[in-house]
N, C-alpha and C positions, 0 to 999 in steps of 0.2 A: 781608263778602266783600272780599278784598284783590285789587286789580288790579295786576299787574306789567307794566311796559312794557319792550319790547325796544328797546335803543338800537342804532342803526346808524351807520355811519360815512358821513358825507356828503362827506368830503374824499377818498374813495377814488378809485382809477383806474377809468375805464371801459374797455371792450374796445378802443376805438380807441387810447387812450393806451398800453395794454399792447402792442398790435401795433406801434405806432410805435416804442416803446422797444426791442422785440425786433429789429425790422428795422434800427434804427439801431446798436445795440450788437452784435447777433448772439447766437445761442444754439447750443450744441453738445449733442447728445444722443448718447451712446455706449452700446453694449451688446454683449455677447458671448454667443453661444449655443453650447453644447458638448453633443454627444451622445456618451455613453460607454456601452460595453457590456462589463461585467466588467473594469473598469479599462483598457479599450482605447478610445482616442479615435477615434471613427468620423467625426465631422464637427465642424468649427468654423466658425461664421459670425460675422464681425465687422461690426457695423452702426454706421455713423457718419452722423449727420444734422446738417447745418448749416442753420440758418434765419437768413437775413439779407437785407439789400437787395443789389441788384446792385452798387451803389457800394462797399459794405462788402466784398463778395466779391472785387471787383477789387483793393481795397486789401489784402486778405489773400492775393492771388496766385492766386485761384481763377477763372480765366477760360477754362474748358474750352469754353464755347460759341463762343469766338472761333477756336479752333484744332481743335476736334473735327471729324473728317471727316463725321460724321452731321449736323452743323449747318452745314456749308459749303454754298454755293450749288452748283447742278448744274454751272455753268461751272467752278468751282474744282475740283470732283471730277473733271471731265473732264480738266483740265489736269494734276492730280496723277496720274491714271491714265496719261495720255500720257507724262508724265515717267518713270513707273515702267517702262512698256513699252520706252521708248528705252534706259533704263539696263539692263534685262534683255538687250536685243538687243546692246548694247555688251559686256556681260559674256560672253554666249554667243559672240560673234565672237572675243573675246580667248581664250576657252577653245579654240575651234577652231584658232586660230593656234598656241597652245601645243601642242596635240595634234599638229598637222602638223609642228612643229619637232621634237618628240620622235620621231615616226615617221621623219623624215628622218635623225635622228641614230642610229637603231638599227643600221644597217649599219656605221657607224664604231665603235660600241661593241662590236659582235660581233667586228670585226677586231682591236680593241685587246685583247680578252680572250684571243684565240687566239695 
């Protein structure tokens, strides 16, 4: 009887090394899903997945957690909302003034046309 031995690599990377390397360098997984019916494209889904460390993401310009409204504190959301409400009020006031100016000019326009 002959015994065969299986050789294994003892110098390989363990899971921690692989995770550390992926987080340090980053990895991108991309895919597209298309649904067609009789050569008519009904749906296209593009999937992009980036796996990396936070430092690497910031280095690549992906810092959505700093500026995304769903990630901001409640105080910041309230400030943003207040700012938007004030801006809307200014725009509406400006529109009312413009409408009043047009309404007051109508008699002069009617006289000029006759």
